[in-house]
N, C-alpha and C positions, 0 to 999 in steps of 0.2 A: 295485507289487504289485497283483494282481487281487483277492487274498483277504485282507481285513482282518477277520477274524472276531472279533466282540465277544463277551464272555463272559457269565457267569451273571447279571451285573447286568441284562442285557436281558430285557424281557418277551417271552417266546417264544410264538409262536402256531402251531404246526404241527399239522396235523390228520391223524390216521390215520382214514380212512373205515372204517366198519364193514365189514370183510372177513372172511369165514369161511375159515380155512385147513383144507382137507379132510384132508390127510394130513401126517405128520411129514416127508415128503420135499419139502414145499413150500419154495420158495426166496423170496428177497427180492423177486423179480419179482412175486410175488402181492400185495405191498403197493401201495396206491395213495397216491401222494404228492400233497399239495395245496399249490400254490405261488402266493402272491400275486405278480402280475406288476407290479413297480415299476421295474425297472431302466431300461427305455426306454419304459415305458407308464405305469402308475399311474392315478390317478383322472382321469376325463374325462367330459364331458357327452355325447359321441358316440363310438361305435366302429363300424367296419365289419368284416365278416368274410366270407371266401369259403371254403366247404367244398371240399376237394379229393376228397371222397368223399361218399356219402350220409349225411346227419346228420339228427337230429330235434331239435325243441324240446321238452325234457322237460316244461315247464310246459303245453305244448299239444301232446300226442302226435300229433294229427291233422295237424299242420303238418309237411310234409316239406321239408327244405332240400336243394335240388338241388345237385349237383356243379358247381363253377365259376361259381355265381351269386353276385352281391354282395348282402349284406343289411346292414341298419343297426340298431343298438340305440341308442336315445336316452332321456334322462330328461325326463319331462313331468309336471309337478305332483306331484313326489315319487314317481312310479312309472316303470317301464321299459316301453318300447314297441319292438316289433320290426317292421321294415318291409322290404319289397322294393321299392325305388324309392319311389314315393309310396303304395304299397298297404300298409295296416296288416295285419300277420299276427296280432299279439297285442298287447294293451295292458293297463294296470292291474296289471302284474306287480311283485312284490317282488324276484324273481330271474329271470334268464334263463340257462338251461343248454343249451348246444349240445353234443350228445353224438353221436359217430359210431355208426352202427348196428352196426358191427363194429370193435373196437379193433384197428387195424393202421396201419402207417406210411403205407400208401397212402391212408388216410382222415384224413390230417392236415388242418389248417385254417390259413388265413392271417388274421392279425389286424392291423387298421390303426387307429391312433389318429387321430381327426380326419380330416384329408385323406388321400386314397389315394396316399400318397407312398412309404412303405416297408412292405413285407410282413414281418410277424413270424410265422414258421411254428411251430405247436405240434401235437404228437400228443395224443390223448386228448380229454378234455372241457374246454370253456371255460365257466366260471361267471361271470356278471356279477351283482354285488350292489351295492346302494346304498351310497354313501359320503357320508353327510349326506343332504341333500334334493335337491341339484342335480347330483351327480356319481355315477359308478359305478366300481367296482374290478373288474378282470378277475382271475380265478384259474384256473390250469391244473391239472387232475387227470390223472395218468398213472401208469403202472407204474414201480416203483422203479428197475429197471435202465435203462429208457429215460430216466428223469430223470437218472441218472448219466452217460449218454452225452452229455447236454446240459451237464453240469457240468465233466467232466474237461478237455475242450479249451477251456473258458472260464477254467479256473484255471491250467492248464499248457499250454505250446505243444504241440500235437499232433505237430508236426514233430520233437520230441525223440525220438519212437519210431521214426524211420526207421533203416534199417540204417547209413546214413552217420553219423547223430548218436549212435547207440548208447545212446539214453536210454529204451528201452522199460521197463526196470525202474523208472525214475522215474515213468513214467505209471502203472504198476501200483501203485506205492506211493501215488500220488495217488488212484487209484480206490479203494483199500482205505481210505485216510484219509477221503475224502469219503463213502464208504458208511458207515463207522463213525460219522462225525459225525451223519449223519441218522438212522441206526438207533438210536443212543443217545437221540436226542430222541424218536423214535417210541415208545420205551419209557418216556417220561415222560407225565405227564398234561398236558392243555391244550396241545396241540401246534399249531404253525403256523410256516411259514417263508416267506421271500420269495426273489426271484431276485437279490438284491444282495449286496455284500460284508458286509452284516450277518450273513449266514449263509454261503451259497456262491453264486458267480455261476453263473447258469443262463440259457442263451440259447435254450432250446427245441429244436425239431426242426431242428438244423443239421447233423446227423451222417450223413445218408444222401443219395445222389445224387438222390433225389426232392425234396430241399429246395433252394430257391433260394439258401440260404446255404452250401451244401455246398462244402467244400474237400477236395482229394485227401488231405491229411494227416490228415483225421479218421478214416481207416481205422486209424491207429495208436492213437488214443484209444479207438475202438470195440474194438480188439483187447485193449487193457488192461482195459477193463470186462468183456469177455466172458471173458477168461482168469482173472479174479479173481472171477467171479460168486459172490455170496453171502458173500465173505470180509470179515470185520470183525475189529477188535481188541477183546480182552477183557482184564480184569485181575482179580486176586483182592482182594476188599475186606477190610477189617479183621475182619469177622465170618466170613471164610472163604468167602463166597458170590461168585459171578461178578458182575462189573460190566462195563458196556459203556463203551468209551473214547469220549469226545467228542473226536475227533481234530482238535484245532485245528491249523491250518497257516498259513503266510505265505510270501510270495515269497522273502524273504532275511532271515537273522538277523544279517547283518553280521559274521559270524565268531564269535559267542557266543550260545548258546541262552539263552532267558529263562525265568524262573520265573513261573508264573501269578500267584502272590501278590504279585509286585512290579509286575505290570501291572494286575491287576484287583482283588485283595485276597484271593481265596479260593485256597488251594493245590489242586493236582490230584495224586491219589495215583500217577499214572502219568507225571508229569513232576516228578521229585524232585531234579534237579540241574541247575545251569547249567554248561555245558561248552563248551570251545573247539570250533569247527567249522572246521577248516582248509580244507574244501571250499567254504566260503561267505565267504571273507575279502574278495574284491574283485569280487563279481558285481554288486552294486548300490552305487554310490558317488554321492553327491549333495551339493549345496550350496544353501543359501538365503541370499540377500544382502539385508540391510536397511540402508539408508543411515542414518547418525546424524541428519544434518540433513535434514528432510523438506520444508520449505518455504523459499522464497528469503528470505534475510536482508533483502532490499530491500522486502519487503511493507510496506505502510502499515498499521501496527497501529491507527492512529487511524481508518482508514476500511476496515474489513474488507469492507464491501459492494462495494468496488471490485474485489475479487479472489476472493471466496468461491466464486462459482459457476463461475469459469473457471480457477482454479489448483488443480491436483491435487498431491498429495504426490509427491515424487520417485519413490518406490517404485511408484506407480501410473502413472508415465510411462514408456512403453516405450523412449523414447530414453535414459532414465537407467539403467534396470534392464531388461536384455533378457530375463532369465530369467523365463518366464511363471509358474513355480511360486513364485518369490519374490514376484511381484506378487500372485498369488492368495492366498498365505499372509498377506501384509501386509493385503490387503483384508479377509480373514476376521478377522484380529486386530483391525483397526480397528472392524469391526462388533461384536466382543465388547466392546471398550472402550466403544463407544457404548451397549451394553446396560447396562453397569455404571454409566456416567454417568447414564443415564436412570433407573436404580434410585434414585439419589440425588436427581435433579431431573427429574421426568417431563416437564417443559416442554422439555427439550433435544430439538431436532429433528435436528441433524446436528453432526458434529465434524470438525475437521481436525487430524491428527497433526502437530504442529510438529517434534518430534524424538523419536528413540529414544535415551534417555539412557544406558541400560545394559541388558545381558543377561548374567546370570550363572547358572551351573549348579552342581549338586552331583551326584555319582555314587554308585550302589550300589557297595560295596566288592567284592562277589563277582562282579558281572557287568560292571562298568565302564559300564553304561548309566545314562542320566540319571534321577536320583531327584527332582531339584527344578530348576525353572527360574524365575528371578525377572526380570521385565521392567519397566523404568521408562520411562514415556513422558510427554511434555508435549503438551497438546492445547488447541485453542480450541473454543468451543461456540457454536452458534446455537440460539436458542429459538423456540418457536412457541406463542402463546397466542391463542385466539379467531381463528385463521387469520392472525394478524399475526406476521411474522418479526421477530426482534430479535437483537442480538448481545450476548453476555455481556461487557459493558464494565465497567471499574472505573476510577475516578479514581486516578491515581498508579500504575496497574498497570505502567507502563513505568519506574518509579523504581527506582533501584539504590543500595544502600548499599555503600560501599567502606571497609572497616575491617580492622584487625588487632588483635593483642593489645597492641600499643604503637604509638607514632608512626612507628617505622621500618617495621613491617609494613604499617601503613596506607598509608604513602607507596609501598611496593612494590605494594600492591593497586591504588592509583591509577595507578601507572606501567604495570602490566599492562593495565589498562583503556585507557590512553592508546595503547600500541603495538598493541593488538589481536592479530591473528594474525601480525604482522610481528615483526622483531627490531630493537632500538634500535641505531642507528649512532652516536649521541651521547647522553650522559647528563650532567646537571648535579648535582653533589654539594654539599649544604650541611650544616653542622653542626646536628644535631638538637636539642641542648640549649641552644644559643645561636643562634637563627635569624636574627639581624639581617642577617648577610652574605647569607643566601639570599633575603631579602625583595626585593632588587633583581634576582634571577636569573631571574624569570619571562620577562622580555622576551628575554633571551639564549636561554633554553630554547626558547621558541616560534620564534625565528628559526632555530634548528638542528633543529627538530622533535624535541626531546629531552624526556624526562620529567625531573622533579626528584625526587631521592631524598635521604634523610637518612642520615648516618653519624655515628658517634661520633668524638671527637677522634682516637683512636688505633686504632680497630678498625672493621671492616665487620660490621654485624649479619647474622645468618643469613639473614633474609628478603632482604636486599640481595645476599648471596652467591648465593642461589638465582636471583634475577633476572639477575645477571651471567652465571650458568651457562646458564640456559634461554632467556632473552629478550633477550640482547645479542649482537651480532655480534662475531666474533673480531677483535681489533685496534681496537675502537671507541674513540672519543675521549671522555674524561671530563673535564669542567671541574670544578675544585676552587675553591669560592668562599671566599675568606679566606686569611689567612696561616697559618703553621705553628702558631700558637696556636689556630687554629680547626680545621684539618685537618692532622695531623702529617705530617712528611716520611716517617716510617715507613709510614704508610698509603699515601702516594704511591708509595713504593718497592714496596710489596706489589702495587699495581695494575700497575706496570710489569712486575713478575715474572709477572703473569697475562697479559701481552701487550697491555695497554691503553696507549694514548697519553694522557698527562695534560697538561692546560693549567691552571696555577694563575693565578687572577685575584685579586689582593690589593693592598691599600694599607696605609698605616701605621695606619689605623683604619677604622671602618665606612663613613665617608664616602669614604675613599680606595678601599675595595673597590668601592663602588657606582660610583665614577668609572671604575675599571678595567673594570668590566663594561660601562659605557656606551661606553667607547672600543672595546671588542670588538664591540659591537652596530653601531657606525657612526654617522655624523652624523645629526642630527635637529634641525630648527629649534625643536621644542617639547621641553620636559622637564617632569618632575614632581618635586615635593619632598614627602617624607614623613619622619616621625620614625623614627629608628632605635632608639627605646626598646624594651626587651624585652617590655614589656606593651602595646605599641601594635599594633593590627591594621590601621591605616589604609592602610599601603602594600599590604597584602594585598588589601584591598577594591578598590583601584585597579589591581591587577596584571593582571587579565584584560584590561581595556580597554587598559592600557599595552602589554601584549604584543601584542594584536591590531592595534594601531595603530603598534607598534614605537616607542614613546616611552620613553626611558630614565628610570628612577626614581633620583633622587639622595637619598641618606640625609642628612638635615639634623640636626645636633646643635649645641646651644647657640643663642645669640641672634644670631649673625652668620654670614654666609657664610664658609666656610673659603677661604683663598687658593687652594687647589687646585681648589675649586669655581669660583671666579671665572675661573681660568685655563682651565678646561674650557669654561665658557660662552662665553668669548671665542674660543677655538680652534674651537669648534663652531658659532659664529655663531648662537647661540640667540636667538630673537626673542620667544618666549612661554613661559610657565611656568604650571603648574597646581599650586597648593599644596593638599595633602590633609590635612585635619584642622583643628581649631580653633587659636586663637592660643596656647592652653596647650601645644600640642605643637610647633607651628611658629610662632615669635613673629612679631609684626607687623614687627619690624625687618628680617626677611628680605624682605618685600615692598618696603620702602624701599630696601634695597640693590639689589634687582633693578631697580627703577625707575631707580636711578642708573646702571645698566648698559644702559639703554634696552631692558629686557626687560619686556614687558607680562605681568602676572600676574593670575590670579583664584584664588579660594579656594573649595573645596568642603568643607563641614563640617556637623556636626550636634551636638546637645547631648550625644550619647554616641557611643561607637564604632559601635553598631548604627545610630544615626541617620545617622552619617557614611557608613556602608556603603550605606544606602538612598539618601542624597543623591547619592552617586557614581553609582549605577545609574540615578537619575532624570535627572541632568544629563549623564552620559556613557553613554547606553543602548547595549546590545548586543542585537541582534535574533535571535541564534541560537535554535534550537528547544529548547535545553536550559536548565536552571538548575542551578547548582552551589551547594550549601548547606553552610555551615560554622558553627561556634560562635564568636561574637565574643569569647568570654572563654577559650576553649580552642582558640585558632586554629592551633596548631602542626599539628594534623591536616589543616587546610585548606591548608597551605602548598603541598604538592605538587599540590593540586587546581586551583591557579590556571592552570597550563598546560593542563590538561584543558578548562577553560572557554574558554581562548583558542583552542584547536584548532577549536572549532565556533562561535566568535564569540558565546559565551553568557556571561551575567553570572555573577559569583560574589557571593553575598550572605551576609554574616556576621550571625547573629541571636542574640538572647537565647535561652537554652535553655528559658525558660518559655513554653509554648504560649499562655498568656494574654496575652503581650506580642507576639504575632505582628503585624507591620504589615499588617493585612488590606487596607487601602486600596492599599498598594503592589502587593500580589499581584493584586488585582482589576484594577489599571490596567496590569499587565505584559502585553506581547504574549503570545499563546498559546504555551505551552511543552508539548512533547510528553513530556518526561521530566525527572526530577530526579535529580541525583547527590548523595547525602548522604555527607559526608566525616567518618568517625569512627563508632565503635560507639555503643551505646545510652547509654553514659555521657557521650557528647559530644552526640549528636543523639538525643533520646528518641523512642520510638515515638509518643508523644502529639504531639510536635512534627511528626513526619512526617505523621501523620494530619491535622493541621491544615493543613499545606502541600499535601498531595496533592489536596485539593478544588479547588486552583487550577491543578493540573497537568493538561494536556489528557488526556481519557479515552483509554484504549487497551483493545483487546480483552484480556480476562483470560486469562492462561495458567495452565491447571490441570496438576497433576501426578497421575499415577496409577501406583501400584506394585501389580502382581499377582504373586503367588507361586503356582505350581502345584507340588504336592507329593505324591509317592508314588502309590499305586494307588487311593486313595480320598480324598475331601475330608477335610482335617484342619484343625482350628482355624478353620473357615470358609473355608479356602483350597481352590480347585478342584484336582482331581487332574491328574497328568501325562497321563492318558488324555484328560481334558478339553482339555488344551493341544493334544494331537495332533489330536483331533477338531475343535477350533476352527480350527486352521490348515488342516486338510484332510489326510486320510491320504495322498493322492497328492502332497502338497506336503512336509509334514514326514513323510518316509517311514518313519521309525523313531525310537526313543528312544536310538539309539546315535549321539551326535553331540557335538562340542565347539564352543566359541565362539572364533572367531578375531577378536580385537579390533584392527582396523586404524584408521588415523587418521580415516577418514571413513565407516567402515561396520563392521557386525557380520556375520560369516559363520557360519552354522550348518553345520559341516562334518561330514557324516554318512555312515554306511554302513548297508546293510540296507533292507528294505522290508516293513513289517508289524510285528506285535507280537513276532515272534521266538519264539513259544511253539509247541512241537511241530515238525512237519515243516517243513523249509525246502525250498521247491520248487527253488530254484537249487542248494542244497546237495545235494539228492537227485539232481538231474541230473548233477552232477559226480561223485557217488559211483557212479551207474549207468555213466557213461563209464569209470570206473576198475574196473568189473567187479563191483560189489556188486549183490546180489540185493535184490528188493523187501522181503523180510522182514528182511534185515540192515539196510537203510536205515531201516525203521520202528522197529526195536528200538534203533537209536542215538537217535532222537528221542523215543521213548516208552519208559520204563523198566518192566520187569516185565510186558510184555504178551504175549499169545498170539494168533495168528491162528486164528480158528474160522469155521464156517459159520453163517449166520443160521438155517438149517434146524434146527440143534441146539437152538434156543431157541423154536421154534414149537410151540405146543400143539395 
């Protein structure tokens, strides 16, 4: 859309110069319009101009400005200076006014900003006034109808008026709307306009063959202005008096006209209904695409300095998002997020959008256009203090808590983290309320790249059902650890009915089940022994190392090795064994029997289960960049986490829940860890314990979240308005407020129609109506209700 007219909330500056209208027959041509030239010009320290006819410098009447000579206006010491080449013609001026001796199109002027590259032609007078102390602002003053000839082809394609296109009535409707818009403002106090879409686009003297910008089609826009000369829209006010219509218009309404009070906040008495516009349903269709993930997952969050200045968000990368409007809208929104972040922390120098987490909208019931948009983003920040750049780092920022409402859901959360974006091909099931059989299962799970999940004896928890449905491949293999007293045959049959292949690994007791698991794993010259007592976490503390090294864990019960254990050790040709836990859980007699079998053994233990866990990690260290933390006294939540630790070769540490008992010396000596996984909710791993541990976890750049809600036509409850949202993204990018959100797997798409605010005349709709045979007055009366077309001369005193 070319014309995005903003409403009454704008501070309007339009100036009606003092003009005496001599007779009642005077037309709108007698008005002089004053237009700030901002569209392609705006404030500058230097301007050049070339008069195409004889002109004078109003501030120095004796200075005659010759035709086709180049002159320069500059700012010097807060004053304006006029020069011809190096010769100073006038200096020390507050304003410079270049006025033709005779107002005529032959006496137009070329204006150049800075270098002499592009000529901008204007009729009438050019005024230069200071803008601050170092710049000046050009203003064009000309007659009303000549102004409109520079507006109409800038707002609607002049080619519409050709006999072939049959859109002359649309150009006439545009001319009347544009004239009405300006005339209504000329009858207000404190008037001023500019040449941008803030009011109406005006490109100056483009409409005559004398202009270097002339196009043949401008004959049609000239005809539209001439044939409607002086025509404006009026309405009857509540007090019975005539009012002038501020005839807002836009490129396309997307098939539904808009109410002013839903876009700006104030109603208009001549736009009283929102209505379907079948002539404008598919003229402007558009899409903006924002990717959900904006930065590569592989970025080193511990060293943001290695990528900050060279890695752009995906939406700013033309190879990722080709649509330039999508890129520009994203860039603008990023700048808006930065401004909001700086309002909270003025030291923030720049941000990187890590992800667009959600975009949601709500619509007006009567128009279907967007009433509210809510955008959630995650971002990183860089700060600047005393010219020193720093990154907003936080200890433990990369830590993650994996928990659910119970042990089953916690295991499901851990499993989801384990498989990531993939789907599980194999799963290991253990009984959740009697975990002994599952304690030996980590090694098997790691071998098969399988998560460990917990089930009930005779049923599958809802969280596990969801994982099977959403995160598991069809026909996957599921290992069942333990006999039918652990996991029932009915549950096994249920899995078969769902299409899963099941393999049960079981023995006559816990030891036998651990041996069945060991046989499935395969031969190893080394084994581990740990207690199978329900209240012992020793096996779990060793499980990550055992899994990573593929060392089977044998559950030991009683004071002697079971015969089935001896047989396994013999068949497996085991030569060494590691005993986990003190002599109170795995008796000394086990060491004696192992020696008798020519198996060398050593023992890792501590004075408590927590000390044993620390001792295991000191003597059997894993050097992965993560650390997995569980509660040594509520360790069932940590059971499924052992395979997560093994996946990255990282230790699993079971701790006392009391932060005061944190083994600080161990964490200080631990190799650098980039992230921590906490297994279980706050009742298992307290926030205080996390805080105590996080100081030992490698720092990572802090990820912030920001939710911004844009609501309605004006700011509500501190939220910015939808108009602010469109202005922020850019009106040529977010072309209208008629759009929906398409939520795809990797991106959000704003799928819209229309271009502009949709209030009043639709330029595309009027063109299609003209082609269908409608006259200008019929077109206008569809878009504005209760209006009359009258002549400006009727209102001139």
